[in-house]
Every structure is written in structure tokens, then in C-alpha cells.
C-alpha positions as CSV (number, residue, x, y, z in Angstrom):
1,M,-11.7,20.9,-11.0
2,R,-13.2,18.8,-8.1
3,Q,-16.6,18.9,-9.8
4,M,-15.1,17.6,-12.9
5,S,-13.4,14.7,-11.0
6,F,-16.7,13.8,-9.3
7,R,-18.5,13.7,-12.7
8,F,-15.8,11.6,-14.4
9,Y,-15.8,9.2,-11.3
10,H,-19.6,8.7,-11.5
11,F,-19.4,8.4,-15.3
12,S,-16.8,5.7,-14.8
13,C,-19.1,3.9,-12.2
14,S,-22.1,3.9,-14.5
15,F,-19.9,2.7,-17.5
16,I,-18.5,-0.1,-15.5
17,Q,-22.0,-1.1,-14.2
18,I,-23.4,-1.3,-17.7
19,L,-20.4,-3.0,-19.1
20,S,-20.5,-5.6,-16.2
21,L,-24.1,-6.2,-16.8
22,L,-23.7,-6.9,-20.5
23,F,-20.6,-9.1,-19.7
24,T,-22.2,-11.1,-17.0
25,G,-25.3,-11.4,-19.1
26,L,-23.1,-12.9,-21.9
27,L,-21.5,-15.3,-19.4
28,F,-24.8,-16.5,-18.0
29,L,-26.4,-17.1,-21.5
30,S,-23.4,-18.8,-22.9
31,G,-22.9,-20.9,-19.7
32,F,-26.6,-21.8,-19.7
33,L,-26.7,-22.9,-23.3
34,F,-23.2,-24.5,-23.8
35,T,-20.7,-26.7,-22.0
36,C,-17.1,-27.2,-23.0
37,Y,-15.0,-30.2,-21.7
38,A,-12.3,-32.6,-22.7
39,D,-13.5,-36.2,-23.1
40,D,-10.2,-37.7,-24.1
41,M,-7.4,-37.1,-21.5
42,V,-4.8,-38.1,-24.2
43,S,-5.7,-35.6,-27.0
44,Q,-7.4,-33.3,-24.5
45,Q,-9.4,-31.8,-27.4
46,V,-12.1,-29.4,-26.2
47,Q,-15.6,-30.5,-27.0
48,T,-18.7,-28.3,-27.1
49,M,-22.1,-29.5,-26.1
50,V,-25.3,-27.7,-26.3
51,D,-27.1,-28.1,-23.0
52,N,-30.7,-29.3,-22.6
53,P,-32.4,-26.2,-21.2
54,F,-35.1,-28.1,-19.2
55,F,-32.5,-30.2,-17.3
56,H,-30.2,-27.3,-17.0
57,V,-32.9,-25.1,-15.4
58,L,-33.9,-28.0,-13.1
59,G,-30.3,-28.8,-12.1
60,T,-29.4,-25.1,-11.5
61,G,-32.6,-24.5,-9.6
62,I,-32.0,-27.6,-7.2
63,L,-28.3,-26.4,-6.7
64,L,-29.7,-22.8,-5.9
65,G,-32.3,-24.2,-3.6
66,L,-29.6,-26.2,-1.7
67,V,-27.5,-23.1,-1.3
68,L,-30.4,-21.1,0.1
69,L,-31.4,-23.9,2.3
70,C,-27.9,-24.2,3.8
71,C,-27.8,-20.4,4.1
72,R,-31.1,-20.4,6.0
73,L,-29.8,-22.9,8.5
74,F,-26.6,-21.1,9.2
75,C,-28.1,-17.6,9.2
76,K,-30.6,-18.0,11.9
77,K,-27.9,-17.0,14.3
78,P,-25.3,-15.3,12.0
79,A,-22.7,-14.5,14.7
80,V,-22.3,-18.1,15.5
81,G,-23.5,-19.8,12.2
82,K,-20.8,-18.0,10.1
83,K,-18.1,-19.1,12.4
84,V,-19.3,-22.7,12.4
85,L,-19.8,-22.7,8.6
86,L,-16.1,-21.1,8.1
87,I,-14.7,-24.0,10.3
88,M,-16.7,-26.6,8.4
89,V,-15.6,-25.2,5.0
90,F,-11.9,-25.3,6.2
91,G,-12.4,-28.8,7.3
92,W,-13.9,-29.8,4.0
93,I,-11.1,-28.3,2.1
94,A,-8.5,-30.0,4.2
95,L,-10.2,-33.4,4.0
96,L,-10.7,-33.4,0.2
97,G,-7.2,-31.8,-0.3
98,G,-5.7,-34.5,1.9
99,L,-7.5,-37.3,0.2
100,L,-6.2,-35.9,-3.2
101,I,-2.7,-35.9,-1.9
102,L,-3.0,-39.5,-0.5
103,F,-5.0,-41.1,-3.4
104,G,-4.8,-38.6,-6.3
105,R,-1.0,-38.9,-6.3
106,T,-0.7,-36.0,-8.8
107,A,2.9,-35.0,-9.6
108,P,4.3,-31.9,-11.4
109,A,4.5,-32.3,-15.2
110,A,5.3,-30.2,-18.3
111,D,6.0,-26.6,-17.3
112,A,5.3,-27.2,-13.6
113,W,8.0,-30.0,-13.5
114,S,10.5,-27.8,-15.4
115,V,10.1,-25.0,-12.8
116,Y,10.1,-27.4,-9.9
117,S,13.2,-29.4,-11.1
118,A,15.1,-26.1,-11.7
119,A,14.3,-24.9,-8.1
120,E,15.4,-28.4,-6.9
121,S,18.8,-28.0,-8.6
122,L,19.3,-24.6,-7.2
123,A,18.4,-25.9,-3.7
124,K,21.3,-28.5,-4.2
125,G,23.7,-25.7,-5.2
126,D,23.6,-26.4,-8.8
127,T,23.4,-23.1,-10.7
128,S,23.7,-24.5,-14.3
129,V,19.9,-24.0,-14.8
130,I,20.8,-20.3,-15.1
131,H,22.2,-20.3,-18.7
132,P,21.5,-18.2,-21.8
133,T,20.7,-21.1,-24.1
134,D,20.7,-24.5,-22.5
135,S,18.0,-23.9,-19.9
136,Y,14.1,-23.8,-19.6
137,L,14.4,-20.4,-18.2
138,S,16.1,-19.2,-21.3
139,Y,12.8,-19.7,-23.0
140,Y,10.5,-18.7,-20.1
141,P,12.4,-16.3,-17.8
142,Q,9.0,-15.1,-16.4
143,Q,9.1,-18.4,-14.4
144,V,12.0,-17.3,-12.2
145,G,9.8,-15.9,-9.5
146,L,7.8,-19.1,-9.0
147,M,11.2,-21.0,-9.1
148,A,12.4,-18.8,-6.3
149,F,9.4,-19.5,-4.2
150,F,9.8,-23.3,-4.9
151,E,13.5,-23.2,-4.0
152,I,12.7,-21.6,-0.6
153,L,10.1,-24.2,0.1
154,I,12.4,-27.1,-1.0
155,R,15.2,-25.8,1.2
156,L,12.8,-25.7,4.1
157,W,11.7,-29.3,3.3
158,K,15.2,-30.6,3.2
159,L,15.8,-29.7,6.8
160,L,13.6,-32.6,7.7
161,P,15.0,-36.1,7.8
162,T,13.0,-37.5,4.8
163,D,13.6,-38.7,1.2
164,L,10.2,-37.8,-0.1
165,H,10.0,-35.2,-2.8
166,A,9.3,-31.6,-1.6
167,Y,6.3,-31.3,-3.9
168,H,4.3,-33.4,-1.3
169,F,4.9,-30.6,1.2
170,I,4.1,-28.0,-1.4
171,K,0.6,-29.7,-2.0
172,C,0.0,-29.6,1.8
173,L,0.9,-26.0,1.8
174,Y,-1.4,-25.3,-1.1
175,V,-4.3,-26.8,0.8
176,V,-3.5,-24.2,3.6
177,L,-3.3,-21.4,0.9
178,T,-6.6,-22.6,-0.4
179,C,-8.1,-21.9,3.0
180,I,-6.4,-18.5,3.0
181,I,-8.2,-17.7,-0.3
182,V,-11.5,-18.6,1.2
183,Y,-10.9,-16.7,4.3
184,Y,-9.9,-13.4,2.6
185,Q,-12.5,-13.5,0.0
186,Y,-15.1,-14.2,2.7
187,A,-13.7,-11.1,4.5
188,T,-13.9,-9.1,1.3
189,V,-17.6,-10.1,0.8
190,H,-18.3,-8.7,4.4
191,L,-16.3,-5.6,3.8
192,L,-18.0,-4.7,0.6
193,W,-21.7,-5.5,1.5
194,E,-21.9,-6.2,5.2
195,D,-24.6,-8.7,4.6
196,D,-24.7,-11.9,6.7
197,R,-26.7,-13.7,4.1
198,A,-24.0,-12.8,1.4
199,D,-21.2,-13.9,3.9
200,C,-22.9,-17.4,4.3
201,I,-23.6,-17.9,0.6
202,Y,-20.0,-17.1,-0.3
203,L,-18.7,-19.8,2.2
204,I,-21.2,-22.3,0.8
205,L,-20.2,-21.5,-2.8
206,A,-16.5,-21.7,-1.9
207,G,-17.0,-25.2,-0.2
208,A,-18.8,-26.4,-3.3
209,N,-16.2,-25.2,-5.8
210,L,-14.5,-28.5,-6.7
211,P,-11.9,-27.0,-9.1
212,L,-10.6,-24.9,-6.3
213,I,-10.0,-28.0,-4.2
214,M,-8.8,-29.9,-7.3
215,Y,-6.2,-27.2,-8.0
216,S,-4.7,-27.5,-4.5
217,S,-2.8,-30.6,-5.9
218,F,-1.5,-28.6,-9.0
219,V,2.1,-27.6,-8.1
220,Y,2.3,-24.4,-10.1
221,G,1.7,-20.7,-9.6
222,E,-2.1,-20.5,-9.6
223,T,-2.8,-21.2,-5.9
224,P,0.0,-19.2,-4.2
225,S,-0.4,-16.3,-6.6
226,F,-4.2,-16.1,-6.1
227,A,-3.7,-16.4,-2.3
228,A,-1.4,-13.4,-2.4
229,L,-3.9,-11.6,-4.6
230,S,-6.8,-12.3,-2.4
231,V,-4.9,-10.7,0.6
232,G,-3.6,-7.8,-1.4
233,L,-7.2,-7.0,-2.7
234,F,-8.7,-7.1,0.7
235,Y,-6.3,-4.7,2.2
236,L,-6.6,-2.5,-0.8
237,L,-10.3,-2.3,-0.2
238,K,-9.8,-1.6,3.5
239,L,-7.5,1.2,2.4
240,F,-10.2,2.6,0.0
241,K,-13.0,2.4,2.7
242,S,-10.8,4.0,5.3
243,T,-9.7,6.7,3.0
244,A,-13.2,7.6,2.1
245,K,-14.5,7.7,5.6
246,S,-11.7,9.5,7.2
247,S,-11.5,13.3,7.6
248,E,-8.3,15.2,7.1
249,A,-7.8,15.5,10.8
250,D,-8.4,11.7,11.4
251,D,-6.0,10.9,8.5
252,A,-3.3,13.0,10.1
253,Q,-3.6,11.3,13.4
254,K,-5.0,7.9,14.1
255,G,-6.1,6.9,10.6
256,S,-2.8,7.5,9.0
257,R,-1.2,4.5,10.8
258,H,-4.0,2.2,9.6
259,T,-3.9,3.3,6.0
260,L,-0.1,3.0,5.9
261,L,-0.5,-0.6,7.2
262,Y,-3.2,-1.5,4.8
263,G,-1.3,0.1,1.9
264,L,2.0,-1.7,2.8
265,L,0.3,-5.1,3.2
266,S,-1.5,-4.7,-0.1
267,L,1.6,-3.5,-2.0
268,V,3.7,-6.6,-0.7
269,T,1.1,-9.2,-1.5
270,L,0.0,-7.8,-4.8
271,T,3.7,-7.7,-5.8
272,L,4.1,-11.3,-4.7
273,A,1.2,-12.3,-6.8
274,V,2.9,-10.9,-9.9
275,M,6.2,-12.7,-8.9
276,L,4.5,-16.0,-8.7
277,R,2.3,-15.6,-11.9
278,K,3.0,-12.8,-14.5
279,N,-0.5,-12.9,-15.7
280,S,-1.5,-11.3,-12.4
281,L,-0.5,-8.0,-14.1
282,V,-4.0,-8.0,-15.7
283,I,-5.5,-7.5,-12.2
284,I,-2.8,-5.1,-11.3
285,I,-3.9,-2.9,-14.2
286,A,-7.4,-2.9,-12.8
287,V,-6.0,-2.1,-9.3
288,V,-4.0,1.0,-10.6
289,L,-6.8,2.4,-12.6
290,V,-9.3,2.1,-9.8
291,T,-6.8,3.5,-7.3
292,A,-6.1,6.5,-9.5
293,L,-9.8,7.2,-9.8
294,E,-10.4,6.8,-6.1
295,A,-7.5,9.3,-5.5
296,L,-9.0,12.0,-7.8
297,K,-12.4,11.6,-6.2
298,N,-11.3,11.8,-2.6
299,K,-8.3,14.1,-3.1
300,R,-5.9,11.6,-1.6
301,P,-2.4,12.0,-3.2
302,R,-1.3,8.9,-1.1
303,L,-3.5,6.8,-3.2
304,L,-1.7,8.2,-6.3
305,L,1.6,7.3,-4.6
306,F,0.3,3.7,-4.0
307,A,-0.6,3.3,-7.6
308,A,2.8,4.5,-8.7
309,L,4.5,2.1,-6.2
310,C,2.3,-0.7,-7.2
311,T,3.1,-0.2,-10.9
312,A,6.8,0.1,-10.2
313,C,7.0,-3.0,-7.9
314,S,4.9,-5.2,-10.2
315,L,7.0,-4.3,-13.3
316,T,10.4,-4.7,-11.5
317,I,9.9,-7.7,-9.3
318,L,10.6,-10.4,-11.9
319,P,13.6,-8.7,-13.6
320,A,15.1,-7.9,-10.1
321,T,14.6,-11.6,-9.1
322,Q,16.2,-12.7,-12.4
323,K,19.2,-10.4,-11.8
324,I,19.7,-11.9,-8.3
325,Y,20.0,-15.3,-9.9
326,E,22.3,-14.1,-12.6
327,L,24.7,-12.7,-10.1
328,R,24.5,-15.7,-8.0
329,S,25.3,-18.0,-10.9
330,G,27.7,-15.9,-12.8
331,S,25.6,-16.5,-15.9
332,T,22.8,-14.8,-17.8
333,L,19.3,-15.6,-19.1
334,R,17.8,-14.5,-22.4
335,S,14.8,-12.4,-22.8
336,G,12.8,-15.6,-23.7
337,V,9.9,-16.3,-26.1
338,P,8.5,-12.9,-27.1
339,A,5.0,-11.9,-26.3
340,M,4.1,-11.4,-29.9
341,S,4.3,-15.1,-30.6
342,Y,1.6,-15.7,-28.0
343,F,-0.6,-13.3,-29.8
344,A,0.1,-14.9,-33.1
345,M,-0.6,-18.5,-31.5
346,G,-3.8,-17.0,-30.1
347,M,-5.0,-16.7,-33.7
348,Q,-4.3,-20.2,-34.8
349,E,-6.2,-23.4,-34.7
350,S,-4.9,-26.2,-32.4
351,S,-5.7,-29.8,-31.8
352,R,-7.2,-28.9,-28.4
353,G,-9.1,-25.7,-29.4
354,N,-9.0,-22.4,-31.2
355,G,-6.1,-20.3,-29.9
356,W,-4.8,-23.0,-27.4
357,Y,-1.1,-24.0,-27.2
358,N,0.1,-25.5,-30.5
359,G,3.9,-25.2,-30.0
360,F,4.2,-22.1,-32.4
361,N,5.8,-19.8,-29.9
362,F,8.4,-22.2,-28.7
363,N,9.1,-23.8,-32.1
364,T,9.6,-20.5,-33.8
365,Y,11.8,-19.1,-31.2
366,Q,13.9,-22.3,-31.4
367,E,14.1,-22.3,-35.2
368,T,15.4,-18.7,-35.1
369,G,18.2,-19.7,-32.9
370,M,16.5,-18.0,-29.9
371,D,16.4,-14.7,-31.6
372,A,13.6,-12.7,-30.0
373,A,13.6,-10.1,-32.7
374,A,13.4,-12.5,-35.5
375,T,10.6,-14.4,-33.7
376,S,8.7,-11.3,-33.2
377,D,9.0,-10.4,-37.0
378,I,7.6,-13.8,-38.0
379,S,4.8,-13.5,-35.5
380,I,3.8,-10.1,-36.7
381,Q,3.9,-11.3,-40.3
382,F,1.6,-14.2,-39.3
383,I,-0.7,-11.8,-37.4
384,D,-1.0,-9.6,-40.4
385,E,-1.8,-12.6,-42.6
386,R,-4.4,-13.9,-40.2
387,T,-6.0,-10.5,-39.7
388,N,-6.4,-10.0,-43.5
389,Y,-7.9,-13.5,-43.7
390,F,-10.4,-12.7,-41.0
391,L,-11.3,-9.4,-42.6
392,E,-11.9,-11.1,-45.9
393,H,-14.0,-13.9,-44.1
394,P,-15.8,-12.2,-41.2
395,D,-17.9,-15.4,-40.7
396,K,-14.8,-17.3,-40.1
397,A,-13.5,-14.6,-37.6
398,V,-16.7,-14.8,-35.6
399,D,-16.8,-18.6,-35.6
400,F,-13.1,-18.8,-34.5
401,Y,-13.3,-16.3,-31.5
402,W,-16.8,-17.5,-30.5
403,N,-15.5,-21.1,-30.2
404,K,-12.3,-19.7,-28.5
405,Y,-14.4,-17.9,-26.0
406,L,-16.6,-20.9,-25.2
407,S,-13.6,-23.2,-24.8
408,Q,-12.4,-21.0,-21.9
409,W,-15.4,-19.5,-20.2
410,T,-17.9,-22.3,-20.4
411,D,-15.7,-25.1,-19.0
412,G,-17.0,-25.4,-15.4
413,T,-14.0,-27.7,-14.6
414,Y,-11.5,-25.0,-15.8
415,A,-9.4,-27.8,-17.2
416,S,-8.7,-29.1,-13.6
417,R,-8.6,-32.8,-14.8
418,Q,-6.1,-31.9,-17.5
419,A,-3.9,-29.9,-15.2
420,T,-3.7,-32.6,-12.5
421,L,-3.6,-35.5,-14.8
422,A,0.1,-36.5,-14.4
423,T,0.5,-39.1,-11.6
424,L,3.2,-41.0,-9.8
425,G,1.4,-44.2,-10.6
426,G,-1.0,-46.3,-8.6
427,R,-3.7,-43.6,-8.5
428,H,-6.9,-45.0,-6.6
429,P,-9.3,-46.3,-9.2
430,L,-12.1,-44.3,-7.7
431,V,-10.1,-41.1,-8.1
432,E,-9.0,-42.1,-11.6
433,S,-12.6,-42.5,-12.6
434,F,-13.2,-38.8,-12.1
435,Y,-10.3,-38.1,-14.3
436,S,-10.9,-40.3,-17.3
437,G,-13.4,-42.9,-16.2
438,A,-17.2,-43.0,-15.9
439,N,-17.5,-40.6,-13.0
440,S,-15.8,-37.8,-15.1
441,R,-19.2,-37.0,-16.7
442,F,-20.6,-36.4,-13.1
443,Y,-17.7,-34.1,-12.4
444,I,-18.2,-32.2,-15.7
445,G,-21.9,-32.0,-15.2
446,Y,-21.8,-30.8,-11.6
447,N,-19.4,-28.1,-12.4
448,N,-21.3,-27.0,-15.4
449,L,-24.4,-26.3,-13.3
450,Y,-22.2,-24.7,-10.6
451,Q,-20.7,-22.4,-13.1
452,T,-24.1,-21.4,-14.4
453,L,-25.2,-20.5,-10.9
454,I,-22.1,-18.4,-10.3
455,Y,-22.8,-16.5,-13.6
456,L,-26.5,-16.1,-12.6
457,G,-25.4,-14.7,-9.3
458,C,-23.0,-12.2,-10.8
459,F,-25.6,-11.0,-13.3
460,A,-28.2,-10.5,-10.4
461,C,-25.5,-8.7,-8.4
462,V,-24.9,-6.1,-11.2
463,L,-28.6,-5.8,-12.1
464,T,-29.8,-5.2,-8.5
465,A,-27.0,-2.7,-8.0
466,L,-28.2,-0.7,-11.0
467,L,-31.8,-0.8,-9.7
468,K,-30.8,0.4,-6.3
469,K,-30.9,4.1,-5.8
470,R,-27.8,4.6,-3.7
471,E,-24.3,5.9,-4.2
472,H,-21.9,3.3,-5.8
473,H,-18.2,3.2,-5.4
474,L,-15.9,2.1,-8.1
475,Y,-13.9,0.0,-5.9
476,E,-16.9,-2.3,-5.5
477,Y,-16.2,-3.4,-9.1
478,L,-12.5,-3.8,-8.8
479,G,-12.7,-7.6,-9.1
480,M,-15.3,-7.3,-11.9
481,I,-12.9,-4.9,-13.9
482,G,-10.1,-7.5,-13.5
483,V,-12.3,-10.3,-14.8
484,F,-13.2,-8.2,-17.8
485,G,-9.6,-7.4,-18.4
486,G,-8.8,-11.1,-18.3
487,F,-11.6,-11.8,-20.9
488,L,-10.1,-9.3,-23.3
489,F,-6.5,-10.5,-22.7
490,H,-7.2,-14.1,-23.3
491,M,-9.3,-13.5,-26.3
492,I,-6.1,-12.3,-28.1
493,W,-3.5,-14.2,-26.0
494,E,-3.0,-18.0,-25.8
495,A,-6.3,-19.7,-24.8
496,N,-6.7,-22.2,-21.8
497,A,-9.6,-22.8,-19.5
498,R,-7.0,-23.2,-16.7
499,Y,-6.1,-19.5,-17.3
500,I,-9.8,-18.5,-16.6
501,F,-9.9,-20.5,-13.3
502,L,-8.6,-17.5,-11.2
503,Y,-11.1,-15.1,-12.9
504,G,-13.8,-17.6,-12.0
505,L,-12.7,-17.2,-8.3
506,L,-12.8,-13.4,-8.6
507,L,-16.4,-13.7,-9.6
508,L,-17.4,-15.7,-6.4
509,P,-18.0,-12.7,-4.2
510,Y,-20.3,-11.0,-6.8
511,A,-22.2,-14.3,-7.1
512,A,-22.7,-14.6,-3.4
513,C,-24.0,-11.0,-3.3
514,G,-26.2,-11.5,-6.2
515,I,-27.7,-14.7,-4.8
516,A,-28.3,-13.0,-1.5
517,R,-30.0,-10.1,-3.1
518,L,-32.2,-12.4,-5.2
519,S,-33.3,-14.2,-2.0
520,N,-34.0,-10.9,-0.4
521,N,-35.9,-9.6,-3.3
522,A,-39.1,-7.7,-2.5
523,V,-41.1,-10.0,-4.7
524,L,-40.0,-13.0,-2.9
525,E,-40.7,-11.3,0.5
526,R,-44.2,-10.5,-0.7
527,F,-44.7,-14.1,-1.8
528,R,-43.6,-15.4,1.6
529,K,-45.9,-12.9,3.4
530,N,-48.9,-13.7,1.3
531,N,-48.3,-17.4,1.8
532,T,-48.0,-16.9,5.5
533,A,-51.2,-14.8,5.5
534,R,-53.0,-17.6,3.6
535,K,-52.0,-20.1,6.1
536,S,-53.0,-17.9,9.0
537,D,-56.4,-17.3,7.5
538,A,-56.9,-21.1,6.9
539,T,-56.3,-21.8,10.6
540,K,-58.9,-19.3,11.7
541,E,-62.4,-20.5,12.7
542,P,-65.1,-19.4,10.3
543,T,-67.4,-16.8,11.7
544,T,-71.2,-17.1,11.6
545,A,-73.7,-14.3,10.7
546,A,-75.5,-12.8,13.6
């Protein structure tokens, strides 16, 4: 039985490695050849541009060279250099985040404003937002967790003698949470690969990630959810490593306290990530699968218990939060817009892009009198019709899903301009130029090159791992499995480049590892040695014949 568990585990490792190689190869090729972006901030229609290969190679090469140059400077004395670099990255995030708050003047809008205003009403004691029909939450009850988070922050803010909106405070907190994301991903890189060069490269890539800083002004669930996810994944990996290394005796004595602490911290923060953003369930599925396989390999029933608890907590946190608010208000919420309508919308054209939001889910739910069953029936009927059409016209199906894929995964800005477009008024002209003015093309162009570099690094990470003859652990690919799950999910769900942003962050550690391995490649080392030898020979005095 144990032999079969080992074989299945190693088969899973090999399968994930090959799948990751194909997937990252697709990401790199499509990112290298195409760029998707929104030119008009009113219509926000996604445009697809074919990149110039020469300039793209040149730009990506320059960016890679700058990353390696910075890495070389800080890796001369890694113990000190990494600390200095970490402080510099934190300072850079705080500086740009603060400037965005002061001069970007982004305000919550659309769904973000609906959730924020509901939380503000509850903080004032008004529970009328909990209503079966006349409420935003009756359409989207999955937002109740984020609303609870906002309510807590708003109540804390109101303790201070100020009339300013609490979302200014929330944006300041998001800058701090962005630093937490960077710190725990940096710690994850070191935990997985124990490579000073990879650590430095991750910090450089994180500091150069402009959408990460831009999204710190987006008062919604992405930043706090991913911060919780980063903490949870880090402690889960520590749990895996401590479990794999510890013996039965160690586990019963000293090691059991550490594993219990790691497991508890991971469980709480992963559950919090789902509470703040329900789509985090995609990552939770990856967590549960990997945990179960690690438990079978190492014969650790505690890991199976963790997987069961993680599943239970992730599936019950939002219904439990909703129930608390219903008891508090004496009212109820409906089940909301059914998931099937999102799948149907994901098969439709939209003015912004294939599969993007076009109002189908909301409008259908409203037209049926908020009847979830009737909405699901209409959605299933549409899915059947659309599926039959795609089967009869396979060329149309390929074109539809190819463009849907490009619109999400080759937008290096991850729709960060669209997400943070709403303003209080009086946005500084220089900042506005990066949204809708002349400087927006520089922002788009830079992020396009940056994204290509990330995809290249991820591909190199997987490729070099396959070529290395050493034992591989499935947990090393936990983030990659989550990204692939997100790819599949958003190919059939509602599309949006903003949804891909968090998966782009999950790829950063792999990109850092891949670039570090490229720079440590034996071919490059041989080239450096040969070059040094030639210089040494050139400086030697010529000898004369006796």
C-alpha cells in the first residue's frame, strides 16, 4: 500500500511538472506575441495588439539585465543585502502607495462602493441593508464577508475625531497589506529553494510590479484576500516541510507544537482569504489536493485532518457570516444570482471582450423576480444553445476562447487602470495621464514587458526543475496548481483581467526561481569562465623562444 502511495505521488509530481511546462510555455509565447489593453476608459473595450518581436526581445532583455544587475549588487553580501533590499522595497511601496492616495484620489465604485456603503450603514446601526429583495446583498450574498471586514475597519476609523471617509484609512491599510504580501512571498521563496539569488530577484520583481502597487488603492477584496492567502500558503509549506523532515518521535514531542501552530495559522488565514474573496476557493481546492497527497506519501493523518478542516471552514465561513447578520437584523438574504448564470455569461460576447461582464446574470435574475431556479434554467438553456453552436462551428469556438484567454492573460496591467478609474475629482494631471492620457501607453508597454519576463522566468523554473536529477515535492508546485486551476475556471466563468491579477502574483516566486536558475546556468558560468580566462591570457607577457 505504501509503495502504491509513493508511485502515485511521484506520478502526480511528474504530471504536474509536464502540465506546468506546457502551461507556462503557452503563457510565455502568447505574452511574447500579443498584448491586450483598454485604450478608451469609457467603453473599456479590450484591444489586442500583435507585438513587434525585435523590440519585445530587446525590451525584455534590457529588463532582465537590470534585474540581474540589481541582484548582483545586493547579492555580494546576501545576509545584509537582502535586508537592505527588503527595506527599500517596503519604502518604495509605501512611497508610491502614499502618492496614489494623495494624488490618485481613487474612490470605491460599482460593486466596491455597494459593499463599502452597506458596511458603512451597518457601522451606523442601520441593518436595512440585510433584506431579501431590496438589497445589493440579495443579489450577491457572497460579498457579506468583505462587508463584515469593512464594517470592522469603519467602526475603528469612527473612533477618531475626523469626518473623512473610512476608505482613506482602508487604502492606507492596503499599502501595509501589500508589504505583508511581499514579505510572506519572499519568505516562501526562501523556504522552497533556499537560494539567496532567488530571494533577491523576487524582491526586485515585487518592487517592479506596478499593478501590485496600483491595486493598493482599490478598495475591494483582492489585496486583503491575497495577503491572507500569502500568509496561509507560507505556513502550510512550513507544515509540509516540518512534517516531511520530522520523525515519529520528534513529531510526538517537540515537532508537534510547531506543526500544530503552523496548521492553525494556515487554517485561519486561508479561511479568511475565502471570506474576503470567494474566488479564493480555487486556491483552496489546490491546497486540499496537495495536502491529501502529502498525507498519503508521509503517512501523516494530521494532514488529512487539516485538509478536512480547511474544506469545512472554507465552505462554511460565508454562510456562517451571513447567518450572523441575519440574526442581527431580524431579516434574511436570498441565495443570490446563481453560479450557472456566470457560466452562461462566460460564453457570450460583450462590448469589453469575450466572456466579460455584460449584465446577463444580473438582468436575468431580476427579470425572473429574483428566482434562482428559473434563472438557472434559462442559463442552462442558453449554455446548451451556445454549446451546440460551438460544436457546429468549431472555428468560432476556437476564436472565441482564444480571444477570451488573451484578454485575461496577456494584459500586463491586469485592468488596474479600469479598476481604479473612479475618482473623487481633482486627480493630479500627471497621475491622470497614466490612466487615460499620453503616459498610459508607457504604463501598458512597461507592464507588457514585465509580464513577459515573469512568464519566461516561470517557464525556466519548471524546465530546469525537470532537467535536475533530484527528488521533487508536490508542495513546491502548490502555487502553480492554483494558477492552472484559475486558468480553467476563468475560461468557463466570467472573464476579466482583474481576476487574473492574483494568479499573476502567485507566479512571482516561480519567476524569481527561474531567473535565478537561468543566471546560474552552467552555460553562462562556462561563458564567464572562458571570458575571464581570455582576459587573463591577454594580460600575460608573451614568452620568447629559447
